[in-house]
C-alpha angles and dihedrals in degrees: 000000000000118000137193118275128224103242104134118102128197094264092047091049092050091053090045091055095042092049091054096046098043097041093047096049130019099039093050112026108034090096092052091049091050089052090057105037100023117195089355091070093115088057090052089055092048092051091048090051092052091050091049096044098069093045090048089057089051091052090048091057095042093048088053092049095045112022097182140116119270087038102179094046090053093047091052092049092050091048103040102020089222118133093191093053090047091053091048093051092044091053090044093055090044091052091048088053091051090049091047093051091049089051091053094049089055087057091051090060090053092057095039089054086073089068108022137023111214132140111280092232092060093046093048094048094050092046095049092048092050093049091049090056091050091048091050091047094078140293094251092049093042094051091046090054089047091050092053092048090048092056089052094051094046088053089052093054092047088050091054091048091048098050094041098043094089089063093062110111123171098190120137095269094053094042090055088058092052099045112074122222121237096268129133095221092052093046090049092052091050092051092046087051088050089053089058092040087054087065088058089062094050109115106068089085090053089064092072091062092070093046090114088063096046124102113241092353096182090070102021099055099056093045093050094047093053094044092049094049095049093047095047092047093054092048093047096051092047093048093046091050097049092043095060091047091055100039137022118248089251091055092048093049093049096069136065090214103048100165091051088056091049090053093048093049093047097046105024088230132111111267094231095138095042092049088051090050090046090057091053091049092052093046090052094052092049092048093052093048090051091052091048095051092047090053091051090052089047095047093048091047091053088052089053092247096115133032115295095239089070089061095059112122118201112244095224104035098033089221130123095254100180093047090050093051090048091051092049093051093050092048089053092053094049093046090055095043107046137047124238101258094046091051093050095046092047091050093052092046093054093043092054089055092048092048092052092053093043092052092047088050090053091051090053092045092049091051091051097040109018100169116024114182118262095008126120105237126202125199118278087242090071098070091037092056089043091055092051094047094048091048090053093050092046090049092052090051093049091048091051090050091052091050 
C-alpha cells in the first residue's frame, strides 16, 4: 500500500501556513471586520491574536508529540481515549476547512470582478477544479505552488502598507477615534470584531494535518507554527491600522475587495496589480484548505474512522486522490449554497469548539505524560488559559446569535 512521503521543509511549511492564514483572512474579511468594530478594528485583531496565541502554543506541543495526519482527531483520542469523540472532532475540523475554503472562493470572485464579469458559479467551478488538480499533483509540488503564491500575497500586503503609510496621523483627533470609551456596546462590537478577526488567523492549526509529510516534524512543526503566527500578526495590525486612516469603516465594509479600495484611495490609481495579487492570495488559501481537508479524510480513513477508499494514495503522485476529489466536491456545494459572512462565522464557531477540546486534551495528556523525550513542553497554564479565552469568545458569539 502506498503511503505519504516526507517532502516538506521548514521554509516550505512556513510559507504553507502563512499562505493559508493571509489568504483566508486579510484579503477577504477586513471590510467585514471594519463594519463590525469600526475604528477599533486594530484592537479586534490584537484581541484575536491573544486568543489564538495560547492555542497556537498548544498545537506546537501536540504536533511535536504526535506528528501525524488528522492531527486534531489524534490529539483528542490520545487525551480522551474516545474514538467517537475523535471522529466527531475530526469531521468538525474538516467541515470548518470546507467552510473556510468556500469563504475564500467568494473573496476570489470579488477581486476577479475587477477584471472580468462572469457568473459566480462558473468562476467558482473552474477555480475549484483547477485547485483540485494542483492538490492531486503532489504534496511537494502543491506546497511549492503555495509558497510562490504566498510570496506574492505578502508583497501585496507590504505594498498596501507602503502606499497608505503617509496617511497615518497620531494627532489628538485621530487618537480619540482609535481609543474606545468605557462602554458596553463599544466593547461588545470590538469583541464581535475580534470574533471575525479570529477567522483571519485560522490556518496555523491546518499545518499539523500535513505533519506526516514534513521533514523532522518533532522540531519543524513547533518552530513553523510560532514563526507563522508572529509574522501574520504584525502584517494584520499594520494593514488594519493604515486601512482605517485611508478609508472610513463604512467605506471598507461596502466593498468585496477592500484592500484594492485602500490602494486606489491612497494612490489615486486603479488597483489593477493589487486586485491581481488579491486573486492569487485567495487562490492560495483555498488550495491549502483543500489539501488540509483531504489529509484529514486520509488520516481518519487510515485509522479506520472513515471509509477505506478515502485512504487510497495514488502510486505516482503520492497524494490521497479520492479524499482530494471528495473535498473539492464538498467545497463546490458550500460555495454555491452559503454567503460569505455566514461561512466565516460558521467556520469560527466550529474552530472555537475544536480548540476548546484540543486544549482540554493537552491538559489530560500533560498530566499523564508530563515530559516526553525530545518534545518542546510548554507550562500547563498555557492550555488552561487557552480554554478560558476560547470559552469567552464562544460565549460572546452565542450571545450575539441569541440577540
